[in-house]
N, C-alpha and C positions, 0 to 999 in steps of 0.2 A: 599852663605856662611852664617849661621845664627849667631846669637849673641855670642853662646858659642864658636863655631869655630873661629870667629872672635876675640875674647877675647883671646884665647889660641894662635892664629896665632901672635898675638901682643907679645905675652911673649917669642914665639920662635924666634922672630926677634932679641931679646935682647941676646941670648947666641950663642954660637960659632956654626959653621958649622955643625961640629960632632954631637954635642948635638942637634941641630936643626932637624937633620934627625932623630934621636931616638924620639923626641918629637912629630915630625909631623905624626909619625907612630900610635902614640897613640891616636891621635884625634877621629877617628871613634870609638874607645872603650870608650872614655871618655862620648860619648853621652848615653852610657848604664850604666853608673856608677849609683849605687843606693844611695838614700839620704832619710834620716828619719826626718820626723816632729811629734811633740806631741801637743795634745789639751787637756785641762781640760774641759770636757762635762759640767761641773756645772756653767761654766763662760761664756757659749755661749747663744745667743738669740734663741729662738723658730723660726722656719721658718714662714713666714708671710702665712697667709690664702689664698691660691691661688684655693681653690675649686678642689682639685686634687684626682682621685682616687688611692688609695694605696693598693695593693693587695699583701699580703703575699703569696709566692708560696711554693708548696710542691715539694722539689727536687726528691722525690720518685715517684712522677707522672710525666711520661714521656711527656705528651702533655704540662704541666705547665714548666718543665725544657727546653722543646724545645723552647718554647715562650720566656724563659728568655734567652737563648742561643742566638735566633736569634737578639734578641734587642742589647745584649752586643756585638755581632759581628759587628752590624751595627754601633754602637756607637764607637767601638773601631778601625774598618777595620780589623777584624780579621776573621778567618774561622775554629773556634773551633767547634768540634762536642758537643753535650750534654753531652756524655760520658766523654769527656775531662773536661768539665766545673765542671761537678760533681765531679770528680777524684780532681781537683785543690781545690775544696771546702772542700771536706771531708776527703782527704788524706794527707793533708799538715802536715809536721812535726814539724811545728812551731805553727800553730793556730787550734783551734776548732771552726767548723762552728757553726752559731747560728741561722741566719734568712736571707732569700732573698726577695727582694721586687721588683714589677713591678709597674711603675708610669704612669698614664694616663690622660687625661682630655677630655671630651666630646668625648669619645670612641676612643681618638688617642693616641697612645703610646708616651711617653716622654723619659724614661730611666728606669736604673737598679741601684741596690744597693744590696751587701751581706755584712752580718755582722759576726763577730766572736771574740774570745779572744785568747790571748796568752797561750800556755799550760803550760808554765812555771810560768806564773803569770797572772791567769784569771780575776784579777781586770783591766787589761790593754786591751782595746778593740782595734779592728782592722777591716778595711773594706776595700772590693776590688770591682771590676766592678762597680765603680762609673761611668755609662755611661749615656750619653745624645745623642739622635739620631742627625744627621747632621742637619736637618730641625729644630730642637728645640734649637741649640745651639746659645748662644749670647742674651739669653732671661732671663738669672738668673737661669735657672734650675738645673745647676751643683751646685750652691751654695745651692739651696733649698734641693736637695737630699742629700748633705753632711750635712747640718744642721739636717735633719730628722734622719739620720744615726747617728749622735753624740747624739742627744736626745735619740734615742731608745738604744742605748748601755748604756746609763747612767741608764735608767730602767732597763735594765738587769745586773746592778750591777757594772758597770765599773766606775772607777774614774779617768780614764786617758785613751786616745785614741792615738795610735801611727799610723802613715801613712808611709807606704814605697812606694817610687815611684823612677821613672828614671829621671836622670839629663834632658834629653832631653825634659821630658814634663813640660817645664816652665810654661805654661799655667796653669796647673792644680796645680802646686806649689804655684803661686800666688793666685789661687782659695782658697787654704788650708790657705794660709796666711790671706786673706780676712775673714776665718771662725774664726780667732783667733790662728792659728796654730805658734809654735815656732819651730825653727831649733833644732835638735838633732845632737850634735858633737860627743858625746862619746855614744857609744852603751852600752845598758844595757845587762844583762844576758839572758832576753827572746828574744833578737834580734837573727838573724841568726849569725853564726860566722863571725868575723870580715873579711873583704877582704884584700888582699895584702897591707901593710901600705901605699906605695906611692900613690894607687889609693883611699884609704881611705881618706887622706890627701887632695887629689886633688877634690874629692867629696865634703869634707867639705869646701873646699875654693870656689867652684862654689856656692854652697848652701849659705855660706855668702855672697857673691856676690849678689845672688838673693834678699837675706833678705835686704840688705842694700838699694837696688833698691826699693824694696817694701816700707821700711820706708820713703825713701826720695822723693818717687812719689806715694803715696797711691791714687789710682784713686777715683775721686767722682762720685758716681752714675754709674759706669761702671761694668758690670757683666763679670764675669771670667767662664762662663759655657762651 
């Protein structure tokens, strides 16, 4: 049982048997709840110089898109096709695609990121496919790639960057906190339509719990890639 499930299980023990059965049935779905964070890209530091090759890819070029897809799949443990990745990037109802990058060092791949902005508010940036290959994780590359994305979005004219992720991705959420992200508890007009209220409240409660953990136990010198 992970930390999310343990916390929810402790709450469930405090309520009646009938309510307990109902809440217990919600635990698997809670892991898939969406949370939002926001960062002001003007307030972050530039990533350290690690002599990395940063390659902007052309998603209209199948070979380049295929490389990006392969690395993203390896990072996330997915099996998306290049066509599915391209569709996710270019046919979103919420965001416009701007850039995509592959990172490598000494001819060895590290990870990926794609950048975009919200259609209803182009001054708000957005990124996805922030991936680090398993062999490169734990070395600070996740933060490096995220900071690069934030700085590049600032150059593209974004004054705010919002991040959408899942409750189950606790490690990624802590990484974004380490980059300066703040929780978003009230969705804005450019965000997707609000989910069912009880689940939105629960997602916010878990996010608040994570943020308190982060504030009280900021790791010193530890990477969250």
